PLY file of the C-alpha trace (Angstrom):
ply
format ascii 1.0
element vertex 242
property float x
property float y
property float z
element edge 241
property int vertex1
property int vertex2
end_header
88.80 104.40 87.16
88.61 106.25 90.45
90.89 109.25 90.90
90.79 108.79 94.67
94.22 108.46 96.28
95.08 106.83 99.62
98.33 107.21 101.56
99.48 105.18 104.56
102.71 104.85 106.53
104.31 103.26 109.55
102.32 100.06 109.88
105.40 98.31 111.28
103.96 94.91 110.39
105.39 92.07 112.46
104.25 88.58 113.50
103.55 89.67 117.08
100.95 92.23 115.90
98.50 90.15 113.91
95.85 92.77 114.66
97.67 95.34 112.51
98.02 92.88 109.64
94.31 92.08 109.88
93.51 95.80 109.90
95.55 96.30 106.73
93.75 93.46 104.97
90.36 94.88 106.02
91.43 98.35 104.85
92.40 96.97 101.45
89.12 95.07 101.14
87.08 98.17 102.02
88.79 100.26 99.38
89.29 97.71 96.61
87.88 98.94 93.31
87.41 102.48 94.63
90.97 103.76 94.63
93.17 104.97 91.82
96.44 104.81 93.72
97.78 103.67 97.08
101.02 105.16 98.40
102.85 103.38 101.24
105.31 105.92 102.62
107.74 103.67 104.45
107.92 101.30 107.39
105.33 98.92 106.02
107.31 96.31 107.96
108.99 96.62 111.34
112.13 95.04 109.93
113.29 94.03 106.45
116.60 92.28 105.94
116.24 91.51 102.24
113.76 90.29 99.66
115.21 86.79 99.97
113.87 86.51 103.53
110.44 85.20 102.56
108.11 84.76 105.52
104.46 83.84 105.96
103.76 87.48 106.81
105.56 89.01 103.84
103.93 86.50 101.48
100.44 87.19 102.82
100.94 90.95 102.55
102.21 90.66 98.98
99.16 88.58 98.04
96.74 91.09 99.58
98.42 94.06 97.90
98.54 92.26 94.56
94.80 91.64 94.74
94.25 95.30 95.57
96.28 96.22 92.50
94.30 93.81 90.35
91.11 95.54 91.55
92.29 98.69 89.81
94.75 100.60 91.99
98.33 101.51 91.22
100.53 100.86 94.26
103.68 102.77 95.15
106.03 101.88 98.00
108.60 104.19 99.57
111.36 103.22 101.95
111.21 103.87 105.68
113.89 103.72 108.32
112.90 100.13 109.16
112.44 98.66 105.68
114.90 100.62 103.53
116.21 97.32 102.11
112.85 96.40 100.58
113.62 95.81 96.94
112.06 95.89 93.51
111.56 92.11 93.55
109.25 92.18 96.55
107.50 95.30 95.27
106.75 93.48 92.01
105.23 90.60 93.99
102.88 93.19 95.51
101.91 94.60 92.12
103.74 97.75 93.21
106.66 99.91 92.15
109.25 101.50 94.39
109.45 105.28 94.55
112.33 107.46 95.65
112.19 109.39 98.87
110.92 112.93 98.21
108.79 112.13 95.17
106.34 114.61 93.65
103.03 112.95 92.79
99.86 114.02 91.03
96.66 114.13 93.09
93.09 115.28 92.37
93.91 118.58 94.14
97.29 119.21 92.53
100.81 117.96 93.07
102.21 116.88 96.42
105.61 115.96 97.82
105.58 112.56 99.55
108.35 111.05 101.66
108.91 108.98 104.77
110.19 111.99 106.67
113.15 110.62 108.61
115.67 112.65 106.62
113.95 115.83 107.84
114.85 115.03 111.47
118.16 116.86 111.28
118.26 117.58 115.02
118.66 113.86 115.68
122.31 113.94 114.68
123.10 110.36 115.70
120.26 108.95 113.63
121.15 111.04 110.56
124.72 109.69 110.70
123.36 106.13 110.88
120.93 106.80 108.04
123.64 108.23 105.80
125.71 105.08 106.36
123.06 102.42 105.74
121.65 104.18 102.67
124.97 103.85 100.84
124.92 101.24 98.07
128.24 99.78 99.22
126.91 99.22 102.76
123.75 97.60 101.45
125.63 95.30 99.06
127.86 94.17 101.89
124.93 93.62 104.24
122.86 91.68 101.71
125.86 89.43 100.99
125.72 88.13 104.56
123.70 85.08 105.58
120.11 85.49 106.75
121.22 84.44 110.24
123.84 87.19 110.33
121.39 89.75 109.01
118.74 88.82 111.58
121.27 89.14 114.37
122.33 92.59 113.17
118.72 93.74 112.78
117.85 92.56 116.29
120.82 94.36 117.79
120.11 97.54 115.81
116.49 97.54 116.91
117.48 97.15 120.56
119.98 100.00 120.31
117.40 102.18 118.58
114.84 101.57 121.34
117.40 102.41 124.01
118.46 105.59 122.22
114.86 106.69 121.64
114.04 106.29 125.33
116.69 108.85 126.28
116.12 111.44 123.52
113.99 114.52 123.93
110.80 114.41 121.85
111.68 117.60 119.99
114.91 116.07 118.70
112.99 113.23 117.03
110.59 115.56 115.22
111.23 117.15 111.85
113.39 120.24 111.65
111.20 123.19 110.59
113.90 124.77 108.44
114.46 121.47 106.59
110.73 121.26 105.83
110.68 124.77 104.37
113.84 124.10 102.37
112.48 120.87 100.91
109.25 122.53 99.87
111.17 125.42 98.35
113.55 123.11 96.47
110.71 121.07 95.00
108.36 123.98 94.40
105.55 122.26 96.29
102.88 123.58 98.66
101.76 120.21 100.05
104.00 117.72 101.88
102.80 114.36 103.19
105.02 112.16 105.34
105.12 109.70 108.23
107.94 108.55 110.52
107.36 110.84 113.52
104.11 109.14 114.62
102.59 112.60 115.24
99.51 112.74 113.01
98.41 116.27 112.26
97.74 118.76 109.49
100.13 121.69 109.84
99.37 125.00 108.15
102.57 126.67 106.98
103.54 129.97 105.42
106.34 130.08 102.88
106.91 133.77 102.34
103.59 135.03 101.03
102.37 131.55 100.06
100.39 129.11 102.18
101.49 125.48 102.44
100.53 122.31 104.32
102.50 119.54 105.99
100.34 116.48 106.62
101.75 113.87 108.99
100.45 110.31 108.92
100.12 108.40 112.18
101.53 104.96 112.92
99.24 101.95 113.08
99.10 100.95 116.74
95.82 101.55 118.55
94.41 103.11 115.37
95.01 102.90 111.66
95.74 106.19 109.88
95.40 107.22 106.26
95.21 110.28 104.07
92.44 110.37 101.49
92.58 112.77 98.55
89.77 113.13 96.04
88.21 115.95 94.06
86.64 117.31 97.25
89.97 117.80 99.03
92.30 116.12 101.52
91.34 114.37 104.75
93.53 112.83 107.45
91.50 109.94 108.86
91.83 107.28 111.55
89.96 104.16 112.55
90.27 101.87 115.59
92.13 98.62 115.15
0 1
1 2
2 3
3 4
4 5
5 6
6 7
7 8
8 9
9 10
10 11
11 12
12 13
13 14
14 15
15 16
16 17
17 18
18 19
19 20
20 21
21 22
22 23
23 24
24 25
25 26
26 27
27 28
28 29
29 30
30 31
31 32
32 33
33 34
34 35
35 36
36 37
37 38
38 39
39 40
40 41
41 42
42 43
43 44
44 45
45 46
46 47
47 48
48 49
49 50
50 51
51 52
52 53
53 54
54 55
55 56
56 57
57 58
58 59
59 60
60 61
61 62
62 63
63 64
64 65
65 66
66 67
67 68
68 69
69 70
70 71
71 72
72 73
73 74
74 75
75 76
76 77
77 78
78 79
79 80
80 81
81 82
82 83
83 84
84 85
85 86
86 87
87 88
88 89
89 90
90 91
91 92
92 93
93 94
94 95
95 96
96 97
97 98
98 99
99 100
100 101
101 102
102 103
103 104
104 105
105 106
106 107
107 108
108 109
109 110
110 111
111 112
112 113
113 114
114 115
115 116
116 117
117 118
118 119
119 120
120 121
121 122
122 123
123 124
124 125
125 126
126 127
127 128
128 129
129 130
130 131
131 132
132 133
133 134
134 135
135 136
136 137
137 138
138 139
139 140
140 141
141 142
142 143
143 144
144 145
145 146
146 147
147 148
148 149
149 150
150 151
151 152
152 153
153 154
154 155
155 156
156 157
157 158
158 159
159 160
160 161
161 162
162 163
163 164
164 165
165 166
166 167
167 168
168 169
169 170
170 171
171 172
172 173
173 174
174 175
175 176
176 177
177 178
178 179
179 180
180 181
181 182
182 183
183 184
184 185
185 186
186 187
187 188
188 189
189 190
190 191
191 192
192 193
193 194
194 195
195 196
196 197
197 198
198 199
199 200
200 201
201 202
202 203
203 204
204 205
205 206
206 207
207 208
208 209
209 210
210 211
211 212
212 213
213 214
214 215
215 216
216 217
217 218
218 219
219 220
220 221
221 222
222 223
223 224
224 225
225 226
226 227
227 228
228 229
229 230
230 231
231 232
232 233
233 234
234 235
235 236
236 237
237 238
238 239
239 240
240 241
């Protein structure tokens, strides 16, 4: 079995972007049988209102991921800010398991802390308040008890409000807070962090006291697909045109 690990994030799959879905399927086909584990670090879908909202897109994605799993890869899915309601039922259909945000994983080059990254954006106070609300179990139970029509209406309104708010915010506010990054690495005892969310792909070299550390940011799938590859030779942040 290959020890090679792949990590992706922020595909924002949606019916209007069939090109991204096709790129995911091609990516899975290229790497099938040559990957020990695939980590999806949130926002696989642009919107997710519950596992009971089965669509042609979600079904096709589950089938493709399940085949990838059957070819030999373990699959792990983390929640993003768009698909935090994705549940264990859908993950099982994908041949995957859900992981908590801020999970330490084993890689061929040592351990790494993986997360979506939105909870590191502490300067975006309005978003953090919203996130703290919708991540509560009581809020999610109440939301999932509503009809699909009601949930779709809420999701559409929330997306519109998010787009309007994003258009007026300074870019720096929507990036991670440097102090929160250092604190998270210190709390977890890790020297490598991999996340998405900010759509700012880059490998950042950090210094934690006398120790060196890295923060690797995955890009969103829009004009290009982005992934991190880790094998015995090291870590690479890669992209390919859609």
